[in-house]
C-alpha positions in Angstrom: 71.0 -113.8 -172.2 71.4 -115.9 -169.3 74.3 -114.0 -167.8 72.1 -110.8 -168.4 69.3 -112.4 -166.5 71.2 -113.3 -163.5 72.8 -109.8 -163.4 69.4 -108.2 -163.4 68.3 -110.6 -160.8 71.2 -109.9 -158.4 70.5 -106.1 -158.8 66.9 -106.5 -157.8 68.0 -108.6 -154.8 70.3 -105.9 -153.9 67.6 -103.4 -154.1 65.3 -105.6 -151.8 67.9 -105.6 -149.1 68.2 -101.8 -149.1 64.5 -101.5 -148.7 64.3 -104.1 -145.7 67.3 -102.3 -143.9 65.3 -98.9 -144.4 62.3 -100.5 -143.0 64.2 -102.0 -140.0 65.5 -98.6 -139.3 62.4 -97.0 -139.4 60.8 -99.5 -137.3 63.5 -99.3 -134.8 63.0 -95.4 -134.6 59.4 -95.8 -134.0 59.8 -98.5 -131.4 62.5 -96.4 -129.6 60.0 -93.4 -129.7 57.4 -95.4 -128.3 59.6 -96.9 -125.5 60.9 -93.3 -124.8 57.2 -92.3 -124.6 56.3 -94.9 -122.3 59.4 -94.3 -120.3 58.5 -90.6 -120.0 54.8 -91.4 -119.1 55.8 -93.8 -116.5 58.2 -91.4 -114.9 55.6 -88.5 -115.0 53.1 -90.9 -113.5 55.5 -91.6 -110.6 56.0 -87.8 -110.1 52.4 -87.3 -110.2 51.6 -90.2 -107.9 54.1 -88.7 -105.5 52.5 -85.3 -105.7 49.3 -86.7 -105.3 50.3 -88.3 -102.1 52.1 -85.5 -100.7 48.9 -83.3 -101.5 46.8 -85.6 -99.6 49.2 -86.2 -96.8 49.6 -82.4 -96.3 45.8 -82.1 -95.6 45.8 -85.2 -93.4 48.6 -83.4 -91.5 46.6 -80.2 -91.2 43.8 -82.3 -89.6 46.0 -84.0 -87.4 47.2 -80.5 -86.1 43.7 -79.3 -85.5 42.9 -82.4 -83.7 46.0 -81.9 -81.4 44.9 -78.3 -80.5 41.6 -79.6 -79.9 42.8 -81.9 -77.4 45.0 -79.4 -75.6 42.2 -76.8 -75.3 39.5 -79.5 -73.9 42.1 -80.7 -71.3 43.0 -77.2 -70.2 40.2 -74.7 -70.4 42.8 -71.9 -70.1 44.7 -72.9 -73.0 43.6 -70.3 -75.2 45.9 -68.0 -73.4 48.9 -69.8 -75.2 50.2 -69.2 -78.7 52.6 -67.0 -80.5 52.7 -63.5 -82.4 56.1 -64.1 -83.9 57.2 -64.2 -87.5 55.8 -67.7 -88.1 52.4 -66.5 -86.5 51.0 -63.9 -88.9 47.4 -65.3 -88.2 47.7 -64.3 -84.7 49.5 -61.1 -85.0 47.1 -59.6 -87.5 44.2 -60.4 -85.4 45.2 -58.6 -82.5 45.5 -61.9 -80.3 47.5 -61.6 -77.0 49.1 -64.5 -75.0 51.1 -65.2 -72.0 53.4 -67.6 -73.8 53.5 -70.5 -75.9 53.6 -73.2 -73.1 56.6 -74.9 -74.9 54.4 -76.0 -77.6 56.5 -76.2 -80.8 53.6 -76.2 -83.0 53.1 -72.5 -82.4 56.5 -71.7 -83.7 57.8 -74.6 -85.9 56.9 -77.8 -87.4 55.7 -80.8 -85.4 55.7 -84.4 -86.7 52.3 -86.3 -86.9 52.7 -89.2 -84.6 53.5 -92.6 -86.5 54.3 -90.9 -89.6 57.7 -90.1 -91.5 56.6 -87.3 -93.8 53.7 -85.3 -92.4 54.1 -82.3 -90.2 51.9 -79.5 -88.7 52.1 -76.1 -87.5 49.2 -73.9 -86.1 48.3 -70.3 -85.1 45.5 -69.4 -82.9 43.2 -66.2 -83.2 41.9 -65.6 -79.5 40.6 -62.1 -79.9 36.8 -63.4 -79.8 37.2 -65.7 -77.2 36.3 -63.7 -74.2 33.6 -61.8 -76.3 31.9 -64.8 -78.0 33.5 -68.0 -76.7 35.1 -68.6 -80.1 38.6 -69.5 -80.9 39.9 -69.6 -84.5 42.7 -71.6 -85.5 44.8 -71.8 -88.7 46.6 -75.0 -89.2 49.2 -75.5 -92.1 50.2 -79.3 -93.0 53.3 -80.4 -94.7 54.1 -83.5 -96.8 57.4 -83.3 -98.8 57.5 -79.9 -100.3 53.6 -79.7 -100.4 51.8 -77.7 -97.8 48.1 -76.9 -97.3 46.3 -74.9 -94.9 42.7 -74.9 -93.3 40.9 -72.4 -90.7 38.6 -73.6 -88.2 36.3 -72.3 -85.6 36.1 -74.1 -82.1 33.6 -73.5 -79.5 33.3 -75.3 -76.1 30.4 -77.6 -75.3 29.0 -75.2 -72.8 25.9 -74.4 -71.0 24.4 -72.0 -73.9 24.5 -75.0 -76.2 21.4 -76.0 -74.5 17.9 -74.5 -74.2 17.7 -76.0 -70.5 20.4 -77.5 -68.4 20.5 -78.6 -64.8 22.8 -80.3 -62.5 20.1 -81.5 -60.1 16.6 -82.1 -60.9 15.3 -81.4 -57.5 14.8 -77.9 -56.1 17.3 -75.8 -54.3 16.9 -76.8 -50.7 17.9 -73.2 -49.8 14.5 -71.9 -51.5 12.5 -75.1 -50.9 13.1 -76.9 -47.8 13.7 -80.4 -48.5 12.8 -81.7 -45.2 14.6 -85.2 -44.3 15.1 -86.1 -47.8 18.7 -86.6 -49.1 19.9 -84.2 -52.0 21.3 -86.4 -54.6 20.9 -87.2 -58.3 17.9 -89.4 -59.3 19.9 -92.1 -60.7 22.1 -92.7 -57.6 21.5 -95.4 -55.4 21.0 -93.2 -52.4 17.8 -93.8 -50.4 15.2 -91.1 -49.6 16.3 -88.8 -52.3 14.6 -85.5 -52.5 11.7 -85.5 -55.2 12.4 -84.2 -58.5 10.6 -81.4 -60.2 8.8 -82.8 -63.3 7.8 -81.3 -66.5 3.9 -81.3 -66.9 1.8 -81.9 -69.8 1.2 -78.2 -70.6 5.1 -77.8 -71.1 6.6 -77.3 -74.5 10.5 -77.2 -75.1 11.5 -75.9 -78.3 15.3 -76.7 -78.2 17.9 -79.0 -76.9 17.8 -79.9 -73.0 20.4 -81.6 -71.0 21.0 -82.6 -67.4 23.7 -84.4 -65.1 20.5 -86.0 -63.3 17.5 -87.8 -64.9 14.8 -85.9 -66.3 11.1 -86.6 -65.0 8.1 -85.8 -67.2 4.4 -86.2 -67.0 3.2 -85.8 -70.6 5.4 -82.9 -71.8 6.3 -82.0 -75.4 10.2 -82.2 -76.2 10.8 -80.5 -79.9 14.7 -80.8 -79.4 17.3 -83.4 -78.4 16.9 -84.7 -74.9 20.2 -85.8 -72.9 20.6 -86.9 -69.2 22.6 -89.3 -67.3 20.8 -92.4 -68.3 19.0 -91.5 -71.6 15.8 -92.5 -70.0 13.1 -89.7 -69.1 11.4 -90.9 -65.8 7.6 -91.2 -65.9 5.6 -91.0 -62.8 2.7 -93.5 -62.2 -0.5 -92.0 -63.6 1.2 -89.9 -66.2 0.5 -89.7 -69.9 3.6 -90.6 -72.3 5.8 -87.6 -73.2 6.4 -86.6 -76.8 10.0 -86.7 -78.1 9.7 -85.0 -81.4 13.6 -84.1 -81.5 14.4 -88.0 -81.2 14.8 -90.5 -78.2 16.5 -89.3 -75.2 20.2 -90.2 -75.3 22.9 -90.6 -72.5 25.4 -87.7 -72.0 28.4 -87.2 -69.7 28.5 -84.7 -66.9 28.8 -81.1 -67.7 30.0 -79.6 -64.3 29.3 -76.1 -63.0 31.9 -73.9 -61.2 31.1 -73.5 -57.8 31.6 -69.8 -57.8 31.5 -67.1 -60.5 33.9 -64.6 -58.6 36.6 -65.1 -61.0 34.2 -63.2 -63.4 35.2 -60.0 -61.2 38.7 -60.3 -62.4 37.4 -58.9 -65.8 37.5 -55.3 -64.4 41.1 -55.5 -63.4 43.5 -53.2 -65.5 46.9 -54.7 -64.5 46.6 -58.0 -66.3 46.6 -57.0 -69.9 47.6 -60.6 -71.2 44.6 -62.1 -69.4 42.1 -59.1 -69.7 43.0 -57.1 -72.6 39.6 -55.1 -72.5 38.6 -54.5 -68.9 34.7 -54.5 -68.0 33.1 -52.9 -65.1 32.8 -53.6 -61.5 29.8 -52.5 -59.3 29.7 -52.8 -55.7 26.6 -53.6 -53.5 22.8 -53.5 -54.7 22.7 -52.2 -58.3 19.8 -51.3 -60.5 20.2 -51.5 -64.3 17.4 -50.2 -66.6 18.0 -50.7 -70.3 16.6 -47.9 -72.2 15.8 -49.5 -75.7 18.3 -47.3 -77.5 21.6 -49.0 -76.8 21.9 -47.3 -73.6 21.5 -48.1 -69.7 21.0 -46.3 -66.7 22.8 -47.7 -63.6 22.3 -46.9 -60.1 25.0 -48.2 -57.7 25.5 -46.4 -54.5 28.1 -48.3 -52.8 30.4 -48.2 -55.8 33.7 -46.3 -55.5 35.8 -47.7 -58.4 34.5 -49.6 -61.5 38.0 -50.6 -62.8 40.7 -51.8 -60.3 44.2 -53.1 -59.9 45.3 -55.6 -57.3 48.8 -55.4 -55.7 50.1 -58.8 -56.0 52.1 -58.7 -52.9 49.8 -57.1 -50.3 46.4 -57.7 -52.0 45.4 -54.1 -51.8 42.6 -53.1 -54.4 43.0 -49.8 -55.9 41.0 -47.6 -58.4 42.7 -47.9 -61.8 44.4 -44.4 -62.6 45.4 -45.6 -66.0 42.0 -46.1 -67.3 40.0 -43.5 -65.1 38.7 -41.5 -68.1 38.0 -44.6 -70.1 36.1 -46.1 -67.0 33.7 -43.0 -66.5 32.9 -43.3 -70.1 32.3 -47.1 -70.1 31.1 -47.8 -66.5 29.7 -44.3 -65.5 31.2 -41.5 -63.1 30.9 -42.7 -59.6 29.2 -39.3 -58.5 26.5 -40.2 -61.1 26.4 -43.8 -60.0 25.9 -42.8 -56.2 23.1 -40.0 -57.6 19.4 -40.4 -57.7 19.2 -39.8 -61.2 21.9 -42.8 -62.0 24.5 -42.9 -64.7 23.3 -43.2 -68.2 25.9 -44.8 -70.4 26.0 -47.1 -73.5 25.6 -50.7 -72.9 29.0 -52.0 -72.1 30.5 -52.8 -75.6 31.1 -56.5 -75.9 32.1 -57.0 -72.4 30.9 -57.8 -68.8 29.7 -56.1 -65.8 30.1 -57.6 -62.4 28.3 -56.8 -59.1 29.9 -57.8 -55.9 29.2 -57.8 -52.3 30.2 -54.7 -50.2 33.6 -55.8 -48.6 32.6 -56.6 -45.0 35.9 -57.4 -43.5 38.3 -54.6 -41.9 40.0 -54.0 -45.2 40.7 -50.3 -45.6 43.2 -51.2 -48.4 40.2 -52.0 -50.7 38.9 -49.1 -52.4 35.3 -50.3 -52.4 35.4 -50.9 -48.5 33.3 -48.5 -46.6 33.8 -49.4 -42.9 31.0 -48.0 -40.6 30.1 -45.2 -43.1 27.1 -45.4 -45.2 26.3 -43.9 -48.9 24.4 -40.6 -48.9 20.7 -41.4 -48.6 20.9 -44.3 -46.8 19.1 -43.2 -43.7 16.2 -45.6 -43.8 17.6 -48.9 -45.3 18.0 -52.5 -43.8 21.8 -51.3 -43.1 20.8 -49.0 -40.2 17.2 -50.1 -39.3 16.4 -53.2 -37.6 13.1 -54.7 -38.8 12.1 -57.7 -36.7 9.6 -60.3 -38.1 8.3 -63.6 -36.8 5.0 -65.2 -37.1 1.7 -63.8 -38.3 1.6 -59.9 -38.0 4.3 -59.9 -35.5 6.4 -57.0 -37.1 7.9 -54.0 -35.4 7.0 -51.5 -38.0 3.6 -50.8 -39.9 5.0 -49.3 -43.0 7.5 -51.4 -44.8 7.9 -48.9 -47.6 10.1 -46.6 -45.5 12.9 -49.4 -45.4 14.7 -50.6 -48.5 18.1 -51.9 -50.1 19.0 -48.4 -51.4 18.0 -48.9 -54.9 14.1 -49.1 -54.5 13.5 -52.7 -53.2 11.0 -53.9 -51.7 8.1 -52.5 -53.3 5.9 -50.1 -51.4 4.0 -52.3 -48.8 5.4 -55.4 -50.0 4.9 -58.6 -47.9 6.2 -61.9 -48.3 4.6 -65.6 -47.8 6.9 -67.4 -45.4 5.2 -71.0 -45.2 1.8 -69.7 -44.7 3.0 -66.7 -42.2 3.0 -63.4 -43.7 5.8 -60.8 -42.8 7.3 -57.6 -43.8 10.2 -58.3 -46.3 13.6 -58.5 -44.4 17.2 -58.0 -45.0 17.6 -61.5 -46.1 15.4 -60.8 -49.2 16.7 -57.5 -50.1 20.0 -57.0 -48.0 21.5 -53.5 -48.7 25.3 -54.7 -48.8 24.7 -58.0 -51.0 25.9 -58.1 -54.5 22.4 -58.3 -56.1 21.6 -56.6 -59.4 18.0 -55.6 -60.6 17.6 -55.8 -64.2 14.9 -54.6 -66.8 14.3 -52.9 -70.2 14.8 -53.1 -73.9 18.5 -54.1 -74.5 20.7 -53.3 -77.4 24.3 -54.4 -77.7 26.4 -57.5 -76.5 27.2 -57.9 -72.9 27.0 -60.0 -69.8 26.0 -59.0 -66.2 27.0 -61.2 -63.5 26.5 -61.1 -59.6 28.0 -62.4 -56.4 24.3 -62.6 -55.1 21.2 -62.8 -57.2 20.1 -61.3 -60.5 16.6 -59.9 -60.1 14.6 -59.8 -63.6 12.3 -56.8 -62.5 10.5 -56.4 -65.8 10.6 -57.5 -69.4 14.1 -57.8 -70.9 13.8 -57.7 -74.8 16.4 -57.2 -77.6 16.1 -54.1 -79.8 17.3 -56.3 -82.5 16.9 -60.0 -81.9 19.4 -60.8 -84.9 22.1 -58.8 -83.5 21.6 -58.3 -79.7 22.9 -60.6 -77.2 22.7 -60.7 -73.3 23.9 -63.0 -70.7 22.5 -63.0 -67.1 24.6 -64.9 -64.3 23.6 -65.0 -60.7 25.7 -66.9 -58.0 22.8 -67.5 -55.9 20.0 -67.3 -58.4 18.4 -65.6 -61.2 15.0 -64.6 -60.0 12.0 -63.3 -61.6 10.5 -60.5 -59.6 7.1 -61.3 -58.5 6.4 -59.1 -55.1 3.2 -59.5 -53.0 1.0 -57.2 -51.2 -1.2 -57.5 -48.1 -4.7 -58.2 -49.1 -5.9 -59.2 -45.5 -4.5 -56.6 -43.0 -4.5 -57.9 -39.2 -4.5 -55.0 -36.9 -2.2 -52.0 -37.2 0.9 -54.0 -38.3 -0.1 -57.6 -39.2 -1.3 -59.5 -42.4 -3.5 -62.4 -42.9 -3.0 -62.9 -46.4 -1.0 -61.8 -49.5 -1.5 -61.7 -53.4 1.0 -60.8 -56.2 1.0 -57.1 -57.0 1.0 -58.1 -60.8 -2.4 -58.6 -62.2 -3.8 -61.9 -63.3 -2.6 -62.7 -67.0 0.6 -60.4 -66.7 3.3 -61.9 -68.9 6.8 -61.6 -68.7 9.5 -62.0 -71.5 13.3 -62.4 -70.9 15.6 -62.4 -74.1 18.9 -63.8 -72.6 21.2 -66.8 -71.9 20.6 -67.3 -68.0 22.6 -69.1 -65.7 23.2 -69.7 -61.9 26.2 -71.6 -61.1 25.2 -72.4 -57.5 21.6 -71.7 -57.3 18.5 -71.8 -59.8 16.3 -69.7 -62.0 12.9 -69.5 -60.5 9.9 -67.1 -60.0 9.6 -65.3 -56.7 6.3 -66.1 -54.7 5.7 -68.8 -57.4 3.1 -70.4 -55.2 1.1 -67.3 -53.9 -2.3 -67.3 -55.4 -4.2 -64.2 -56.1 -7.4 -63.7 -58.0 -6.0 -65.9 -61.1 -2.8 -67.2 -62.2 -0.3 -65.0 -63.9 0.4 -65.2 -67.7 3.2 -66.7 -69.5 7.0 -66.7 -68.8 8.8 -66.5 -72.2 12.6 -67.1 -72.3 14.2 -66.7 -75.5 17.9 -67.7 -75.1 19.0 -70.4 -72.5 18.7 -71.6 -69.0 21.4 -73.3 -67.0 21.0 -73.9 -63.3 22.6 -76.0 -60.5 18.9 -76.9 -59.1 15.7 -77.1 -60.9 13.6 -73.9 -60.1 9.8 -73.8 -59.7 7.8 -70.9 -61.6 4.4 -72.3 -61.1 2.1 -74.7 -59.2 -0.6 -76.8 -60.7 -1.1 -79.7 -63.0 -2.7 -79.3 -66.4 -3.7 -75.9 -65.1 -2.0 -73.1 -63.5 -3.1 -72.3 -60.0 -0.3 -69.7 -59.4 2.8 -68.5 -61.1 3.6 -68.7 -64.8 3.0 -71.0 -67.6 6.3 -71.7 -69.4 7.2 -70.7 -73.1 10.9 -71.4 -73.7 12.8 -71.3 -77.1 16.4 -71.8 -77.8 18.3 -68.9 -79.3 20.0 -70.9 -82.1 22.6 -68.1 -82.5 24.0 -69.5 -79.3 25.3 -72.6 -81.1 28.0 -70.6 -82.8 28.5 -67.5 -80.5 28.0 -66.7 -76.7 27.4 -63.5 -74.6 30.8 -61.8 -73.7 32.5 -63.6 -71.1 29.8 -66.0 -70.1 30.0 -68.6 -67.6 32.1 -71.7 -68.6 31.9 -75.3 -67.3 34.8 -76.5 -65.2 35.8 -78.8 -68.2 34.3 -79.1 -71.6 35.4 -80.5 -75.1 35.7 -78.1 -78.1 33.9 -78.7 -81.2 34.4 -77.5 -84.7 31.5 -75.1 -85.8 33.0 -74.1 -89.3 35.9 -75.4 -91.2 37.3 -74.3 -94.7 40.5 -74.7 -96.5 42.4 -71.5 -97.5 45.4 -70.7 -99.5 48.7 -72.4 -98.1 50.0 -69.9 -95.4 53.5 -71.1 -95.4 56.0 -73.2 -97.7 58.0 -76.1 -96.5 60.6 -74.1 -95.0 57.9 -72.1 -92.8 58.3 -69.0 -94.8 55.2 -67.3 -95.2 53.6 -67.3 -98.5 52.3 -63.9 -100.0 49.3 -62.3 -101.7 50.1 -58.9 -103.2 53.2 -58.9 -101.4 51.7 -59.4 -98.1 52.0 -62.6 -95.9 48.7 -64.5 -95.9 
């Protein structure tokens, strides 16, 4: 009995040991599974962490590449001509971009390491196809970290004059138009003594857009509905004036934005022998030229001195020849020479996304220049200031009694037009409407996208209005001035050929509208005979676009009321923040800001092989 009990007890104990062993094995298996799972989770977390880091660093590298390109284009305004259309530049080659080389910049052709990093690289491609037409550069930048790549596309636009409704270099008037006497031409913020008096904004003036000057603004109660930027960030208020209203925020200080001394480089846009620099030539006209926009996307051009509208220049001799390669294209785009020289003019479409430049008639003895005339004159020039001497001195002392017989060849001056010369009235002289100067006379309803530039003055002889304000864009650039035509006639004749008083030909209350970006790099924007009083002031001068000028230009006289000239109504065309008239005037140097930016599908892998969509490189 006892033996049997202990035998059963030992068997039970043996059974218990088996259960414990099984439990140990099961627990060990579970524990190993948990450890393996934790190890796998830890490993995958490390992989994911590295992947996340590469993902973030790749975009950081792309931004570093964008900043690198911004720096290069800001330090060299002609850097847009550099790039690549090779196998690592699909973005550039498919856009139709053209370049003069890559300037030794490896970022155009390969990977460049981000400074102070060991695992970040960038590569970029440039689309400059819209730079000349709109002032826009499009850049695609790809960043790399490890085997991860990311790409972004950004539009860059320079900090140019058209970013502002109103821009001036000096806030005093052009001494060539308004004699400055014994004063010294300088900035208002300078320490120079006896500085010329600035032109001030008046109580009636309302400016609806951002304005900027390299000088200091002066205001007597004006209203500013946009940002105000000047040298000191402090608008001057003369004694006795009411406070100005700054609805766009307090004035701020801004660095200088320098204007080029000449716009003659714009004439190069009519050359056909520089395809890498001028892929799409514009049109060149010579001597006084009249342009009438016809309100249907066409314009009629009169230019009697013009013999070639597109040219080539011999790099050795400097000889200027008519372009033979584009002769048919030139006639279609710029007008046939025989039509330009005719009384009817040449009616052509407005130059598509391009520029027309009006130059002086070459005066030096240079028969190798196709537009040189020597001593000969265009047909119909029998009674112009070119071959008729018209003297004028003081009141009434003119040699001719009928000034309408003498003109610049395209219809100016007006019939019986006289001018006010400091209280003395005289017949308009060759210094006003010279028959060989590169002046252009513009008016009408405009449709298209183009810029008109001149080596002389751009005269606005009538309203210039957009056919479609959402699509059309026009630039007007005058070397000497952009001048609103306001001729005067003699109301108090004196004897057979004299005049004791003049008044504007336009009726009191007449308005003028200009839809355009306006610039005068060496002169000013102003109203002709702004100070001549008639039987009442003129109406309102409306400018929708922007105004940039070297000097401050007067448009009226008077305080709270207008005594002569026009009241101002200036409004900024907000489209100019992201686009520009074709080949418009650029600052001497500028910085380039980002107008739009978006991440796109990666363009390349880590080996700089293009990635594809539907079998095509992105």
